[in-house]
C-alpha positions as CSV (number, residue, x, y, z in Angstrom):
1,M,-20.8,115.8,103.4
2,L,-17.8,114.0,101.7
3,S,-15.5,112.0,104.0
4,V,-12.5,110.1,102.5
5,E,-10.8,108.2,105.3
6,N,-7.3,106.6,105.1
7,L,-7.8,105.7,101.4
8,T,-5.1,103.6,99.9
9,V,-5.0,102.8,96.1
10,R,-2.3,101.0,94.1
11,S,-1.8,101.5,90.4
12,G,1.3,99.7,89.1
13,D,4.3,101.1,91.0
14,F,2.3,104.1,92.3
15,E,0.5,104.1,95.6
16,L,-2.1,106.6,96.9
17,K,-1.4,106.2,100.6
18,D,-3.7,106.9,103.6
19,V,-5.4,109.9,102.0
20,T,-7.9,111.6,104.2
21,L,-10.1,114.7,103.3
22,F,-13.4,116.2,104.3
23,L,-15.8,118.5,102.6
24,E,-18.9,120.2,104.0
25,Q,-22.2,120.5,102.1
26,G,-21.8,123.2,99.4
27,Q,-18.1,123.5,99.7
28,C,-15.7,123.5,96.8
29,G,-12.6,121.5,97.5
30,V,-9.5,121.7,95.3
31,V,-6.8,118.9,95.2
32,V,-3.6,120.5,93.9
33,G,-0.2,119.0,93.2
34,P,2.3,118.4,90.5
35,S,1.9,115.9,87.7
36,G,2.2,112.4,89.0
37,A,1.1,113.2,92.6
38,G,-2.0,111.0,92.3
39,K,-4.7,113.6,91.8
40,S,-6.6,111.8,89.0
41,T,-6.2,108.4,90.8
42,L,-7.9,110.0,93.8
43,L,-10.8,111.3,91.7
44,E,-11.3,108.1,89.8
45,T,-11.4,106.1,93.1
46,I,-14.0,108.4,94.6
47,V,-16.2,108.1,91.6
48,G,-15.7,104.3,91.5
49,L,-13.5,103.8,88.5
50,R,-10.7,102.4,90.6
51,K,-10.9,100.0,93.6
52,A,-9.6,101.1,97.0
53,E,-7.2,98.7,98.7
54,K,-8.3,100.1,102.1
55,G,-10.0,103.0,103.6
56,R,-13.6,104.4,103.3
57,I,-15.5,106.9,101.2
58,I,-18.6,108.2,102.9
59,L,-21.1,110.5,101.1
60,N,-23.9,112.2,103.0
61,G,-23.6,109.6,105.8
62,R,-23.7,106.6,103.4
63,E,-20.6,104.5,102.8
64,I,-20.0,104.2,99.0
65,T,-16.5,102.6,99.0
66,D,-17.6,99.4,97.2
67,L,-20.6,100.6,95.3
68,P,-20.6,100.8,91.5
69,P,-20.2,104.3,90.0
70,E,-23.9,104.5,88.9
71,N,-25.0,104.0,92.5
72,R,-22.8,106.6,94.2
73,G,-24.7,109.8,93.5
74,I,-21.6,111.4,92.0
75,A,-21.2,113.2,88.7
76,F,-17.8,113.2,87.0
77,V,-16.6,115.6,84.3
78,P,-13.3,114.3,82.8
79,Q,-10.6,116.6,81.4
80,D,-11.7,115.9,77.8
81,Y,-15.4,116.2,78.7
82,A,-16.2,112.8,77.0
83,L,-19.2,114.1,75.0
84,F,-20.8,111.7,72.5
85,P,-19.8,113.0,69.1
86,H,-22.9,111.7,67.3
87,L,-25.3,113.4,69.7
88,T,-26.3,117.0,69.8
89,A,-25.8,119.1,72.9
90,R,-29.4,118.4,73.8
91,G,-28.9,114.7,73.3
92,N,-25.8,114.6,75.5
93,I,-27.5,116.4,78.3
94,L,-30.7,114.3,78.2
95,L,-29.1,110.9,77.6
96,A,-28.7,109.8,81.3
97,P,-32.0,111.2,82.6
98,K,-33.9,109.4,79.8
99,L,-32.1,106.1,80.4
100,L,-32.9,106.4,84.1
101,K,-36.5,107.3,83.3
102,M,-36.5,110.6,85.2
103,P,-40.1,111.9,85.4
104,K,-40.8,114.1,82.5
105,D,-42.0,117.1,84.4
106,K,-38.8,117.0,86.5
107,L,-36.7,116.4,83.5
108,V,-38.1,119.4,81.6
109,K,-37.8,121.7,84.6
110,R,-34.2,120.7,85.4
111,F,-33.2,120.9,81.7
112,D,-34.7,124.4,81.2
113,F,-33.1,125.7,84.4
114,L,-29.6,124.4,83.6
115,C,-29.7,125.6,80.0
116,G,-30.6,129.0,81.2
117,L,-28.0,129.0,83.9
118,L,-25.3,127.8,81.6
119,G,-26.3,129.8,78.6
120,L,-26.9,126.8,76.3
121,R,-30.3,127.5,74.7
122,E,-28.8,128.6,71.4
123,L,-26.4,125.7,71.3
124,L,-28.7,122.7,71.8
125,D,-28.9,121.5,68.2
126,R,-25.2,121.6,67.6
127,R,-22.9,118.5,67.8
128,P,-19.7,118.7,69.9
129,K,-17.4,119.3,66.9
130,Q,-19.5,122.5,66.2
131,L,-18.9,123.8,69.7
132,S,-15.9,125.8,71.1
133,G,-14.0,124.4,74.1
134,G,-15.9,126.5,76.5
135,E,-19.2,125.5,75.0
136,R,-18.3,121.8,75.3
137,Q,-17.4,122.3,78.9
138,R,-20.8,124.0,79.7
139,V,-22.6,121.1,77.9
140,A,-20.6,118.6,80.0
141,L,-21.4,120.5,83.2
142,A,-25.1,120.5,82.3
143,R,-25.0,116.8,81.6
144,A,-23.3,116.1,84.9
145,L,-25.7,118.3,86.8
146,M,-29.0,117.0,85.3
147,L,-29.3,114.2,87.8
148,D,-28.7,116.7,90.7
149,P,-25.7,114.8,92.0
150,Q,-24.7,114.9,95.7
151,L,-21.1,115.5,94.6
152,L,-19.6,116.9,91.4
153,L,-16.0,115.9,90.5
154,L,-14.0,117.9,87.9
155,D,-10.6,116.7,86.5
156,E,-8.4,119.6,85.4
157,P,-11.4,121.7,84.2
158,F,-9.4,124.6,82.8
159,A,-6.4,122.8,81.3
160,A,-7.7,123.1,77.8
161,R,-8.6,126.8,78.1
162,A,-6.5,129.6,76.9
163,P,-4.6,131.3,79.8
164,Q,-6.3,134.7,79.1
165,M,-9.7,133.1,79.3
166,R,-9.3,131.2,82.6
167,P,-10.0,134.0,85.1
168,S,-13.4,134.7,83.6
169,V,-14.2,131.0,83.3
170,R,-13.3,130.4,86.9
171,R,-15.6,133.3,88.0
172,S,-18.4,132.0,85.9
173,I,-18.1,128.4,87.2
174,R,-17.7,129.5,90.8
175,Q,-21.0,131.5,90.5
176,I,-22.8,128.4,89.0
177,F,-21.6,126.3,92.0
178,R,-22.8,128.9,94.5
179,T,-26.2,129.2,92.7
180,L,-26.7,125.4,92.8
181,K,-25.1,125.0,96.3
182,T,-23.3,122.1,94.7
183,T,-20.5,120.2,96.6
184,V,-17.6,120.1,94.3
185,L,-14.1,118.4,94.3
186,I,-11.7,119.6,91.7
187,V,-8.2,118.3,90.9
188,T,-5.7,120.6,89.2
189,H,-2.0,121.4,89.0
190,D,-2.9,125.1,88.6
191,L,-2.4,127.2,91.8
192,W,-4.8,129.9,90.5
193,D,-7.6,127.3,90.4
194,A,-7.0,126.6,94.1
195,A,-6.8,130.3,95.0
196,A,-9.9,131.3,93.1
197,L,-12.2,128.3,93.7
198,G,-11.1,126.4,96.8
199,D,-13.0,126.7,100.1
200,K,-10.6,123.9,101.2
201,V,-7.4,123.1,99.5
202,F,-5.6,119.7,99.7
203,V,-1.9,119.6,98.7
204,L,-1.0,116.2,97.3
205,E,2.6,115.0,97.0
206,N,3.7,111.5,95.9
207,G,0.3,110.0,96.8
208,R,-0.2,111.7,100.2
209,V,-2.1,114.7,101.4
210,I,0.6,116.7,103.1
211,Q,-1.4,119.8,104.0
212,S,-5.0,120.9,103.9
213,G,-6.8,124.1,104.8
214,S,-7.9,127.3,103.2
215,W,-5.7,128.8,100.5
216,S,-4.8,131.6,102.8
217,E,-3.7,129.2,105.5
218,I,-1.5,127.2,103.1
219,I,0.3,130.2,101.5
220,T,0.9,131.9,104.9
221,N,2.0,128.8,106.7
222,P,3.4,126.1,104.4
223,Q,4.1,123.0,106.3
224,S,7.1,121.8,104.2
225,D,9.7,123.1,101.9
226,F,8.0,121.2,99.0
227,I,4.7,123.1,99.6
228,A,6.5,126.4,100.0
229,E,8.4,125.9,96.7
230,F,5.2,124.6,95.0
231,V,3.2,127.7,95.9
232,G,6.1,130.1,95.2
233,I,7.2,131.0,98.8
234,N,10.8,130.9,100.0
235,R,11.2,128.6,103.0
236,F,14.6,127.8,104.6
237,T,14.8,125.4,107.5
238,G,17.9,125.1,109.7
239,E,19.5,125.9,113.0
240,V,19.9,129.3,114.6
241,V,23.6,130.1,115.3
242,R,25.5,133.1,116.5
243,R,29.0,134.2,115.5
244,D,30.9,137.4,116.3
245,G,27.7,139.1,117.5
246,R,25.7,138.2,114.4
247,T,22.8,135.8,113.9
248,F,22.5,133.2,111.1
249,L,20.3,130.3,110.0
250,R,22.6,127.4,109.2
251,V,21.0,125.6,106.3
252,R,22.9,122.6,104.8
253,G,26.2,124.1,106.0
254,N,25.4,127.6,104.7
255,L,25.1,130.6,107.0
256,L,22.3,132.9,106.0
257,P,22.0,136.3,107.9
258,I,18.7,136.6,109.8
259,Q,17.2,138.7,112.6
260,T,15.6,136.8,115.5
261,D,15.6,136.5,119.2
262,L,15.3,132.7,119.2
263,P,17.9,131.0,121.3
264,T,21.0,129.6,119.7
265,G,20.5,126.0,118.6
266,T,16.8,126.4,117.8
267,V,15.6,124.5,114.7
268,A,13.7,127.2,112.9
269,S,12.2,128.1,109.5
270,L,12.6,131.3,107.7
271,K,9.7,132.1,105.3
272,F,9.4,135.0,102.9
273,F,7.5,135.9,99.8
274,P,9.5,137.0,96.7
275,S,8.3,140.6,97.4
276,Q,9.7,140.6,100.9
277,V,13.3,141.5,99.9
278,E,15.2,144.7,99.4
279,L,18.0,144.8,96.8
280,V,20.9,146.5,98.4
281,P,24.7,147.1,97.9
282,P,26.9,144.4,99.5
283,T,26.7,144.6,103.4
284,A,27.4,142.2,106.2
285,E,23.6,141.6,106.7
286,A,22.9,141.0,103.0
287,W,22.3,137.7,101.4
288,R,24.5,137.0,98.3
289,G,23.5,135.0,95.3
290,R,23.8,134.3,91.6
291,V,21.0,134.9,89.1
292,D,19.9,131.5,87.6
293,E,16.6,132.6,86.0
294,V,14.9,135.9,85.0
295,M,11.2,136.0,84.5
296,N,9.6,139.2,83.3
297,L,6.1,139.5,84.8
298,G,5.2,142.9,83.3
299,D,5.2,145.3,86.3
300,R,7.9,143.4,88.1
301,V,10.6,140.8,87.4
302,Q,11.1,137.6,89.4
303,L,14.6,136.3,89.8
304,V,15.6,132.8,90.8
305,I,18.7,133.2,92.8
306,S,21.2,130.5,93.8
307,V,22.1,131.3,97.4
308,A,25.4,130.0,98.7
309,D,25.9,128.2,95.4
310,S,23.2,125.6,96.1
311,L,20.0,127.0,97.7
312,P,17.3,128.4,95.3
313,A,15.4,131.6,96.3
314,R,12.8,133.5,94.4
315,I,12.9,137.3,94.7
316,E,11.3,140.2,93.0
317,A,13.0,143.2,91.4
318,P,11.4,146.4,89.9
319,S,10.7,146.5,86.1
320,P,12.7,147.2,84.0
321,C,15.3,145.0,85.5
322,H,18.9,145.0,84.3
323,Y,20.0,141.7,85.9
324,E,21.0,138.8,83.7
325,I,21.7,135.1,84.3
326,G,25.1,134.8,86.1
327,D,25.0,138.3,87.7
328,E,25.7,138.6,91.4
329,V,22.9,139.9,93.6
330,T,22.8,141.1,97.2
331,F,19.6,141.6,99.1
332,I,18.1,141.8,102.6
333,V,15.3,139.4,103.6
334,K,12.3,140.7,105.5
335,G,10.6,137.4,106.3
336,S,9.7,135.8,109.6
337,V,11.6,133.2,111.6
338,L,9.6,130.7,113.6
339,P,10.6,127.6,115.6
340,L,9.9,124.6,113.4
341,K,7.2,123.3,115.7
342,E,5.2,126.5,115.1
343,V,5.6,126.7,111.4
């Protein structure tokens, strides 16, 4: 339904390079990455606010790469919602359909349906400054959906919402998308958005899509150390070596004890979740490290450990936890070791 092929966009010193992504009809795609990765640049290029240097954007079989925004069949909800302050909620929602002379019977039917779906009927005579953040977001969604777009783009849709409100808002918006069978592309830096909403997830780093797939595929098989770190998984890549009957992964000169049948000399990756460790007294098979950070998560504590003085690892400890920054920790890793070509 949406096909972005080898898209390159330059903005000052930044370059979005050879980005390719695909979405099927009715899917919700999530582009996730750190600040500065190029997420908003990608969204603005798809909607037509930026010009592509090369590549193609195809929507429903029609190339739209060089079309003006109003001719693309795309609706865009920016992070600040961009509601007109002098118009009521009703005026904001109806502005574009009236300017484009949507037939009145179609306008009335669509307006009534969306106001009911989004719970807006009691808010229609209020101006944006009289609405809460969540209410403004629903008005912006209704405005975007009035023209029944082929594609809906959302830029950081939950960034302004209080953390405790985000799970319920995600569920509500996901249900709206499913009801409308809308094809949606969201950009966000929040991994929970990707996990909760994404049928397909695209990880963006320095202007490139470096991995795509379902959220489950990405967290169980990160394709780079950057992705593993970004999604909170430990991943160490090195060479399998054996000394004195013991097996290690040599990572940047450090020997980390592992269990594997892979041949000596194999370039391999060890991947484990923070929960896949066991804190133990010092033994020959235990990893050793120093606590650099302590994060209390309520029912558990996550520790950031500096392994071999230079390699960071995230591990979990039961709560209450008595470790402090600078303490020495020993633990056994229960992750999987795979040849690098299979990771």
